[in-house]
DSSP file (Angstrom, degrees, kcal/mol; ACC not computed):
  #  RESIDUE AA STRUCTURE BP1 BP2  ACC     N-H-->O    O-->H-N    N-H-->O    O-->H-N    TCO  KAPPA ALPHA  PHI   PSI    X-CA   Y-CA   Z-CA
    1    1 A M              0   0    0      0, 0.0     2,-0.2     0, 0.0     0, 0.0   0.000 360.0 360.0 360.0 131.7   27.8   34.3  -94.6
    2    2 A R        -     0   0    0      1,-0.1     2,-0.3     3,-0.0     3,-0.0  -0.494 360.0-121.8 -78.0 144.1   28.5   32.3  -97.8
    3    3 A T        -     0   0    0     -2,-0.2     2,-0.1     1,-0.1    -1,-0.1  -0.650  33.0-107.9 -82.1 140.3   26.0   32.3 -100.6
    4    4 A A        -     0   0    0     -2,-0.3    66,-0.3    92,-0.1     2,-0.1  -0.397  31.7-124.6 -67.8 144.4   24.7   28.8 -101.6
    5    5 A T     >  -     0   0    0      1,-0.1     4,-2.4    64,-0.1     5,-0.2  -0.385  24.9-107.4 -80.1 165.5   26.0   27.5 -105.0
    6    6 A E  H  > S+     0   0    0      1,-0.2     4,-3.0     2,-0.2     5,-0.2   0.905 122.0  54.1 -59.4 -40.4   23.5   26.3 -107.7
    7    7 A A  H  > S+     0   0    0      1,-0.2     4,-2.4     2,-0.2    -1,-0.2   0.897 109.0  47.7 -62.1 -40.5   24.5   22.7 -106.9
    8    8 A Q  H  > S+     0   0    0      2,-0.2     4,-2.2     1,-0.2    -1,-0.2   0.911 113.7  46.8 -67.6 -42.0   23.7   23.2 -103.2
    9    9 A I  H  X S+     0   0    0     -4,-2.4     4,-2.6     2,-0.2    -2,-0.2   0.935 112.8  50.1 -64.0 -45.2   20.3   24.8 -104.0
   10   10 A Q  H  X S+     0   0    0     -4,-3.0     4,-2.8     1,-0.2     5,-0.2   0.919 109.7  50.0 -60.3 -44.6   19.5   22.1 -106.5
   11   11 A R  H  X S+     0   0    0     -4,-2.4     4,-2.4     1,-0.2    -1,-0.2   0.915 111.6  49.5 -60.5 -42.6   20.4   19.3 -104.0
   12   12 A G  H  X S+     0   0    0     -4,-2.2     4,-2.4     2,-0.2    -2,-0.2   0.904 111.5  48.1 -62.8 -42.0   18.1   21.0 -101.4
   13   13 A V  H  X S+     0   0    0     -4,-2.6     4,-2.7     2,-0.2    -2,-0.2   0.915 111.5  49.9 -65.8 -42.9   15.2   21.3 -103.9
   14   14 A L  H  X S+     0   0    0     -4,-2.8     4,-2.1     2,-0.2    -2,-0.2   0.899 111.9  48.3 -62.9 -39.6   15.6   17.7 -105.0
   15   15 A D  H  X S+     0   0    0     -4,-2.4     4,-2.1    -5,-0.2    -2,-0.2   0.907 111.2  50.9 -64.3 -41.8   15.6   16.6 -101.3
   16   16 A Y  H  X S+     0   0    0     -4,-2.4     4,-2.6     1,-0.2    -2,-0.2   0.919 110.4  48.8 -61.4 -45.3   12.5   18.8 -100.7
   17   17 A L  H  X S+     0   0    0     -4,-2.7     4,-2.7     2,-0.2    -1,-0.2   0.877 108.2  54.7 -63.8 -37.6   10.7   17.2 -103.6
   18   18 A E  H  X S+     0   0    0     -4,-2.1     4,-0.7     2,-0.2    -1,-0.2   0.923 110.1  46.5 -61.5 -43.4   11.6   13.7 -102.4
   19   19 A L  H >< S+     0   0    0     -4,-2.1     3,-0.9     1,-0.2     4,-0.5   0.932 113.2  48.8 -64.0 -44.8   10.1   14.5  -99.0
   20   20 A L  H >X S+     0   0    0     -4,-2.6     4,-2.6     1,-0.2     3,-1.7   0.892 104.9  59.5 -60.6 -39.4    7.0   16.0 -100.7
   21   21 A S  H 3< S+     0   0    0     -4,-2.7    -1,-0.2     1,-0.3     5,-0.2   0.682  95.8  62.6 -67.8 -16.1    6.6   12.9 -103.0
   22   22 A R  T << S+     0   0    0     -3,-0.9    -1,-0.3    -4,-0.7    -2,-0.2   0.705 118.1  27.1 -77.3 -19.4    6.3   10.7  -99.9
   23   23 A K  T <4 S+     0   0    0     -3,-1.7    97,-3.0    -4,-0.5    -2,-0.2   0.649 125.8  38.5-111.6 -24.8    3.1   12.5  -98.9
   24   24 A K  S  < S-     0   0    0     -4,-2.6     2,-1.6    95,-0.2    -1,-0.2  -0.919  88.8 -99.8-132.5 152.7    1.8   13.8 -102.3
   25   25 A P        +     0   0    0      0, 0.0    34,-0.6     0, 0.0     2,-0.4  -0.547  63.3 149.7 -75.5  91.4    1.6   12.4 -105.8
   26   26 A I  E     -A   58   0A   0     -2,-1.6     2,-0.4    -5,-0.2    32,-0.2  -0.982  30.4-165.2-127.1 134.1    4.5   14.2 -107.3
   27   27 A Y  E     +A   57   0A   0     30,-2.7    30,-3.3    -2,-0.4     2,-0.3  -0.971  23.2 158.8-115.1 134.1    6.8   13.0 -110.1
   28   28 A Y  E     +A   56   0A   0     -2,-0.4     2,-0.3    28,-0.2    28,-0.2  -0.984  14.4 176.3-150.6 158.4   10.1   14.9 -110.6
   29   29 A F  E     -A   55   0A   0     26,-2.1    26,-2.7    -2,-0.3     2,-0.7  -0.979  38.9-103.0-159.2 155.9   13.5   14.5 -112.2
   30   30 A R  E     -A   54   0A   0     -2,-0.3     2,-0.4    24,-0.2    24,-0.3  -0.729  43.6-162.6 -79.3 118.4   16.7   16.5 -112.8
   31   31 A S        +     0   0    0     22,-2.1     2,-0.3    -2,-0.7    -2,-0.0  -0.808  13.2 172.0-106.4 146.4   16.6   17.4 -116.4
   32   32 A A        -     0   0    0     -2,-0.4     2,-0.4     2,-0.0    21,-0.1  -0.996  22.1-149.5-151.0 153.0   19.5   18.6 -118.3
   33   33 A A        +     0   0    0     -2,-0.3     2,-0.3    18,-0.2    14,-0.2  -0.959  46.2  95.5-121.6 144.5   20.6   19.4 -121.8
   34   34 A G  E     -D   46   0B   0     12,-2.1    12,-2.9    -2,-0.4     2,-0.4  -0.962  65.9 -65.6 172.2-155.4   24.1   18.9 -123.2
   35   35 A M  E     -D   45   0B   0     -2,-0.3     2,-0.4    10,-0.2    10,-0.2  -0.962  32.0-160.0-129.4 147.5   26.3   16.5 -125.0
   36   36 A V  E     -D   44   0B   0      8,-2.4     8,-2.1    -2,-0.4     2,-0.5  -0.979   7.1-150.9-126.7 138.0   27.5   13.1 -124.2
   37   37 A R  E     -D   43   0B   0     -2,-0.4     6,-0.2     6,-0.2     5,-0.1  -0.944  18.6-143.9-107.9 124.7   30.5   11.3 -125.6
   38   38 A T    >   -     0   0    0      4,-3.0     3,-1.9    -2,-0.5     0, 0.0  -0.291  30.0-102.1 -78.5 169.4   30.2    7.5 -125.6
   39   39 A E  T 3  S+     0   0    0      1,-0.3    -1,-0.1     2,-0.1    -2,-0.0   0.777 124.9  58.5 -61.4 -25.8   33.1    5.1 -125.0
   40   40 A Q  T 3  S-     0   0    0      2,-0.1    -1,-0.3     1,-0.0     3,-0.1   0.461 122.5-107.8 -83.5  -0.8   33.2    4.6 -128.8
   41   41 A G  S <  S+     0   0    0     -3,-1.9     2,-0.2     1,-0.3    -2,-0.1   0.418  71.6 142.1  91.3  -1.5   33.8    8.3 -129.3
   42   42 A R        -     0   0    0     -5,-0.1    -4,-3.0     1,-0.0     2,-0.4  -0.483  37.6-151.5 -71.8 143.5   30.3    9.1 -130.6
   43   43 A I  E     +D   37   0B   0     -6,-0.2     2,-0.3    -2,-0.2    -6,-0.2  -0.960  18.9 171.7-116.0 133.2   28.8   12.4 -129.5
   44   44 A F  E     -D   36   0B   0     -8,-2.1    -8,-2.4    -2,-0.4     2,-0.2  -0.995  29.7-117.2-140.9 151.3   25.1   13.0 -129.2
   45   45 A K  E     -D   35   0B   0     -2,-0.3     2,-0.4   -10,-0.2   -10,-0.2  -0.568  23.7-157.7 -85.1 145.4   22.9   15.8 -127.8
   46   46 A T  E     -D   34   0B   0    -12,-2.9   -12,-2.1    -2,-0.2    -2,-0.0  -0.957  51.8  -9.4-121.4 143.1   20.7   15.2 -124.8
   47   47 A G  S    S-     0   0    0     -2,-0.4   -14,-0.2   -14,-0.2   -13,-0.1   0.068  89.9 -65.3  67.2-179.6   17.6   17.3 -123.9
   48   48 A K    >   -     0   0    0    -15,-0.1     3,-2.1   -16,-0.0    -1,-0.0  -0.909  57.4-101.3-107.3 132.2   16.5   20.6 -125.4
   49   49 A P  T 3  S+     0   0    0      0, 0.0    -2,-0.1     0, 0.0   -15,-0.0  -0.254 109.0  24.9 -54.8 135.4   18.7   23.6 -124.9
   50   50 A G  T 3  S+     0   0    0      1,-0.3    32,-0.1   -17,-0.1     3,-0.1   0.363  83.5 157.7  90.8  -4.1   17.4   25.9 -122.2
   51   51 A T    <   -     0   0    0     -3,-2.1    -1,-0.3     1,-0.1   -18,-0.2  -0.233  49.6-103.2 -53.3 137.2   15.5   23.1 -120.4
   52   52 A P        -     0   0    0      0, 0.0    14,-0.2     0, 0.0   -21,-0.2  -0.216  26.1-117.6 -59.5 156.4   14.9   23.8 -116.8
   53   53 A D  S    S+     0   0    0     12,-0.6   -22,-2.1     1,-0.2     2,-0.4   0.858  98.4  28.5 -64.9 -36.8   17.2   22.1 -114.2
   54   54 A I  E     -AB  30  65A   0     11,-2.1    11,-2.9   -24,-0.3     2,-0.4  -0.992  69.0-157.3-131.3 133.7   14.3   20.2 -112.6
   55   55 A T  E     -AB  29  64A   0    -26,-2.7   -26,-2.1    -2,-0.4     2,-0.4  -0.928  14.5-174.0-110.8 133.8   11.0   19.1 -114.1
   56   56 A V  E     -AB  28  63A   0      7,-2.7     7,-2.6    -2,-0.4     2,-0.4  -0.972  11.3-169.1-129.7 140.8    8.1   18.4 -111.9
   57   57 A C  E     +AB  27  62A   0    -30,-3.3   -30,-2.7    -2,-0.4     2,-0.3  -0.990  20.3 152.2-127.6 124.0    4.6   17.0 -112.6
   58   58 A C  E >   -AB  26  61A   0      3,-1.4     3,-2.0    -2,-0.4    58,-0.2  -0.966  69.4  -1.2-149.9 135.8    1.9   17.1 -110.0
   59   59 A G  T 3  S-     0   0    0    -34,-0.6    56,-0.2    -2,-0.3     3,-0.1   0.797 129.1 -58.3  58.4  29.2   -1.9   17.2 -110.5
   60   60 A G  T 3  S+     0   0    0      1,-0.3     2,-0.3    54,-0.1    -1,-0.3   0.537 108.3 129.8  79.4   5.3   -1.4   17.2 -114.2
   61   61 A L  E <   -B   58   0A   0     -3,-2.0    -3,-1.4    29,-0.0     2,-0.5  -0.744  53.4-140.7 -96.8 141.3    0.7   20.4 -114.1
   62   62 A F  E     -B   57   0A   0     -2,-0.3    29,-2.9    27,-0.2     2,-0.4  -0.877  23.3-176.4 -96.1 128.5    4.0   20.8 -115.8
   63   63 A I  E     -Bc  56  91A   0     -7,-2.6    -7,-2.7    -2,-0.5     2,-0.5  -0.985  10.0-162.4-130.8 121.9    6.4   22.8 -113.6
   64   64 A G  E     -Bc  55  92A   0     27,-2.9    29,-2.7    -2,-0.4     2,-0.6  -0.891   4.9-162.9-102.8 130.7    9.9   23.8 -114.7
   65   65 A L  E     -Bc  54  93A   0    -11,-2.9   -11,-2.1    -2,-0.5     2,-0.6  -0.953   2.1-166.8-116.6 115.8   12.4   24.9 -112.0
   66   66 A E  E     - c   0  94A   0     27,-2.8    29,-3.0    -2,-0.6     2,-0.5  -0.905  16.6-143.9-100.9 120.1   15.5   26.8 -113.1
   67   67 A I  E     + c   0  95A   0     -2,-0.6     2,-0.3    27,-0.2    29,-0.2  -0.720  29.3 160.7 -90.7 128.4   18.1   26.9 -110.3
   68   68 A K        -     0   0    0     27,-3.0     6,-0.0    -2,-0.5     2,-0.0  -0.979  37.0-117.0-140.6 153.0   20.1   30.1 -109.9
   69   69 A T    >   -     0   0    0     -2,-0.3     3,-0.6     1,-0.1    28,-0.1  -0.226  50.4 -88.5 -74.1 178.2   22.2   31.7 -107.2
   70   70 A T  T 3  S+     0   0    0    -66,-0.3    -1,-0.1     1,-0.2    26,-0.1   0.773 132.2  33.8 -62.1 -24.4   21.1   35.1 -105.9
   71   71 A T  T 3  S+     0   0    0     25,-0.1    -1,-0.2     2,-0.1    25,-0.0   0.441  92.9 118.1-109.3  -1.8   23.1   36.8 -108.6
   72   72 A G    <   -     0   0    0     -3,-0.6     2,-0.4    24,-0.1    -4,-0.1  -0.304  48.5-151.9 -68.4 149.9   22.7   34.2 -111.4
   73   73 A R        -     0   0    0     -2,-0.0     2,-0.2    -5,-0.0    -4,-0.1  -0.927  17.0-112.0-123.7 147.3   21.0   35.1 -114.6
   74   74 A Q        -     0   0    0     -2,-0.4     2,-0.1     1,-0.1    -6,-0.0  -0.504  32.6-125.2 -72.1 143.0   19.0   33.1 -117.1
   75   75 A S     >  -     0   0    0     -2,-0.2     4,-2.3     1,-0.1     5,-0.2  -0.347  29.3-102.4 -77.1 168.8   20.5   32.6 -120.5
   76   76 A A  H  > S+     0   0    0      1,-0.2     4,-2.1     2,-0.2     5,-0.1   0.892 125.0  51.3 -59.6 -40.0   18.7   33.6 -123.7
   77   77 A L  H  > S+     0   0    0      2,-0.2     4,-2.3     1,-0.2    -1,-0.2   0.864 108.5  51.1 -67.2 -35.4   17.8   29.9 -124.3
   78   78 A Q  H  > S+     0   0    0      2,-0.2     4,-2.3     1,-0.2    -2,-0.2   0.891 109.8  49.5 -67.7 -39.1   16.5   29.6 -120.7
   79   79 A K  H  X S+     0   0    0     -4,-2.3     4,-2.3     2,-0.2    -2,-0.2   0.890 110.7  50.9 -65.0 -38.7   14.3   32.6 -121.2
   80   80 A K  H  X S+     0   0    0     -4,-2.1     4,-2.4     2,-0.2    -2,-0.2   0.916 109.7  49.8 -63.9 -43.2   13.0   31.2 -124.5
   81   81 A A  H  X S+     0   0    0     -4,-2.3     4,-2.9     2,-0.2     5,-0.2   0.910 109.4  52.2 -61.5 -42.2   12.2   27.9 -122.7
   82   82 A Q  H  X S+     0   0    0     -4,-2.3     4,-2.6     1,-0.2     5,-0.2   0.936 110.2  48.0 -58.9 -47.1   10.3   29.8 -120.0
   83   83 A T  H  X S+     0   0    0     -4,-2.3     4,-2.2     1,-0.2    -2,-0.2   0.914 113.9  46.8 -60.1 -44.2    8.3   31.6 -122.6
   84   84 A E  H  X S+     0   0    0     -4,-2.4     4,-1.5     2,-0.2    -2,-0.2   0.903 112.8  48.8 -66.5 -42.2    7.5   28.3 -124.4
   85   85 A I  H  <>S+     0   0    0     -4,-2.9     5,-2.7     1,-0.2    -2,-0.2   0.936 114.2  45.1 -63.8 -46.6    6.5   26.5 -121.2
   86   86 A E  H ><5S+     0   0    0     -4,-2.6     3,-1.3    -5,-0.2    -1,-0.2   0.875 110.5  54.1 -67.1 -36.6    4.3   29.3 -120.0
   87   87 A A  H 3<5S+     0   0    0     -4,-2.2    -1,-0.2     1,-0.3    -2,-0.2   0.819 106.5  53.6 -64.6 -30.0    2.7   29.6 -123.5
   88   88 A A  T 3<5S-     0   0    0     -4,-1.5    -1,-0.3    -3,-0.2    -2,-0.2   0.426 128.1 -99.7 -84.6   1.1    1.9   25.9 -123.4
   89   89 A G  T < 5S+     0   0    0     -3,-1.3    -3,-0.2     1,-0.3   -27,-0.2   0.496  82.4 126.8  96.1   4.4    0.1   26.3 -120.0
   90   90 A G      < -     0   0    0     -5,-2.7     2,-0.3    -6,-0.2    -1,-0.3  -0.336  57.2-116.6 -87.7 174.1    3.0   25.1 -117.8
   91   91 A Y  E     -c   63   0A   0    -29,-2.9   -27,-2.9    -2,-0.1     2,-0.4  -0.856  24.9-171.1-110.4 147.8    4.6   26.9 -114.8
   92   92 A Y  E     -c   64   0A   0     -2,-0.3     2,-0.4   -29,-0.2   -27,-0.2  -0.993   4.2-178.6-142.0 130.2    8.2   28.0 -114.7
   93   93 A F  E     -c   65   0A   0    -29,-2.7   -27,-2.8    -2,-0.4     2,-0.7  -0.989  25.2-139.5-132.2 139.2   10.1   29.4 -111.7
   94   94 A V  E     -c   66   0A   0     -2,-0.4     2,-0.5   -29,-0.2   -27,-0.2  -0.891  28.0-155.2 -91.9 119.1   13.6   30.6 -111.1
   95   95 A I  E     +c   67   0A   0    -29,-3.0   -27,-3.0    -2,-0.7     3,-0.1  -0.857  26.8 165.3-104.2 123.9   14.6   29.2 -107.8
   96   96 A R        +     0   0    0     -2,-0.5     2,-0.3     1,-0.2   -26,-0.2   0.424  67.8   3.2-116.2  -3.1   17.3   31.0 -105.8
   97   97 A S  S  > S-     0   0    0    -28,-0.1     4,-1.5     1,-0.1    -1,-0.2  -0.970  78.5 -95.6-167.5 169.4   16.9   29.4 -102.4
   98   98 A M  H  > S+     0   0    0     -2,-0.3     4,-2.4     1,-0.2     5,-0.2   0.880 123.2  57.2 -62.9 -37.0   14.9   26.7 -100.5
   99   99 A E  H  > S+     0   0    0      1,-0.2     4,-2.5     2,-0.2    -1,-0.2   0.907 105.1  49.3 -61.4 -42.0   12.5   29.5  -99.4
  100  100 A S  H  > S+     0   0    0      2,-0.2     4,-2.1     1,-0.2    -1,-0.2   0.838 109.0  53.6 -69.7 -29.4   11.8   30.4 -103.0
  101  101 A A  H  X S+     0   0    0     -4,-1.5     4,-2.2     2,-0.2    -2,-0.2   0.937 110.7  45.7 -65.5 -46.4   11.2   26.7 -103.9
  102  102 A Q  H  X S+     0   0    0     -4,-2.4     4,-2.4     1,-0.2    -2,-0.2   0.901 112.5  51.1 -63.3 -40.9    8.6   26.4 -101.1
  103  103 A E  H  X S+     0   0    0     -4,-2.5     4,-2.5     2,-0.2    -1,-0.2   0.898 108.4  52.7 -62.2 -40.7    7.0   29.7 -102.1
  104  104 A A  H  X S+     0   0    0     -4,-2.1     4,-2.4     2,-0.2    -2,-0.2   0.932 111.9  44.3 -61.8 -46.3    6.7   28.5 -105.7
  105  105 A F  H  X S+     0   0    0     -4,-2.2     4,-2.5     2,-0.2    -1,-0.2   0.888 112.3  51.9 -68.8 -37.9    5.0   25.3 -104.7
  106  106 A N  H  X S+     0   0    0     -4,-2.4     4,-2.6    -5,-0.2    -1,-0.2   0.916 110.6  49.7 -61.5 -41.5    2.7   27.1 -102.2
  107  107 A W  H  X S+     0   0    0     -4,-2.5     4,-2.6     2,-0.2     5,-0.2   0.931 111.0  48.5 -62.5 -46.3    1.8   29.5 -105.1
  108  108 A V  H  X S+     0   0    0     -4,-2.4     4,-1.6     1,-0.2     6,-0.6   0.930 113.7  47.0 -60.0 -46.1    1.0   26.6 -107.5
  109  109 A I  H  X S+     0   0    0     -4,-2.5     4,-1.3     1,-0.2     5,-0.2   0.918 116.6  43.2 -63.9 -44.3   -1.1   24.8 -104.9
  110  110 A L  H  < S+     0   0    0     -4,-2.6    -1,-0.2    -5,-0.2    -2,-0.2   0.861 121.2  38.7 -70.2 -36.1   -3.1   27.9 -103.9
  111  111 A N  H  < S+     0   0    0     -4,-2.6    -1,-0.2    -5,-0.2    -2,-0.2   0.563 124.2  33.7 -96.3  -9.0   -3.6   29.2 -107.5
  112  112 A S  H  < S-     0   0    0     -4,-1.6    -3,-0.2    -5,-0.2    -2,-0.2   0.602  87.0-131.5-119.5 -16.2   -4.3   26.1 -109.4
  113  113 A G     <  -     0   0    0     -4,-1.3    -4,-0.1    -5,-0.4    -3,-0.1   0.818  43.8-172.4  64.6  28.4   -6.1   23.7 -107.0
  114  114 A A    >   -     0   0    0     -6,-0.6     3,-1.8    -5,-0.2   -55,-0.2  -0.158  35.0-125.6 -60.6 145.9   -3.5   21.2 -108.2
  115  115 A M  G >  S+     0   0    0      1,-0.3     3,-2.3   -56,-0.2   -56,-0.2   0.693 103.3  80.6 -62.2 -18.9   -3.9   17.6 -107.1
  116  116 A C  G 3  S+     0   0    0      1,-0.3    -1,-0.3   -58,-0.2    -7,-0.1   0.576  81.1  67.4 -69.0  -4.0   -0.4   17.8 -105.7
  117  117 A S  G <  S+     0   0    0     -3,-1.8     2,-0.3    -8,-0.1    -1,-0.3   0.561  85.9  87.3 -87.8  -7.8   -1.9   19.5 -102.7
  118  118 A K  S <  S-     0   0    0     -3,-2.3     2,-0.1    -4,-0.1   -95,-0.0  -0.681  81.4-117.6 -93.5 145.1   -3.7   16.3 -101.7
  119  119 A D              0   0    0     -2,-0.3   -95,-0.2   -95,-0.2   -96,-0.1  -0.407 360.0 360.0 -74.4 155.4   -2.1   13.6  -99.5
  120  120 A K              0   0    0    -97,-3.0   -96,-0.1    -2,-0.1    -1,-0.1   0.474 360.0 360.0 -69.1 360.0   -1.5   10.1 -100.9
């Protein structure tokens, strides 16, 4: 059996969030940090290094989702971002499968009483 790629896991998580957002007040987006070159040749940085792959807001909670394969590892900048997010009161999860995404959201809902557990 083939292991899912990060792109496949990310697509599944984004699809899952889209379905959840139809029933619950959830805002999410794919966040990324990197560099972009314009047609004019200018280069500018986007995002903050180490930013989680997906950012979610529900019930006033900030949730960062870092997508990794079963063998993937966080970079030093990703670990720093996790520490900063958690120190600021946010949640951060390393997601390695659709099951771990569902477990993360179930944990947030059960342990925070987040508004994202209420139907629209």
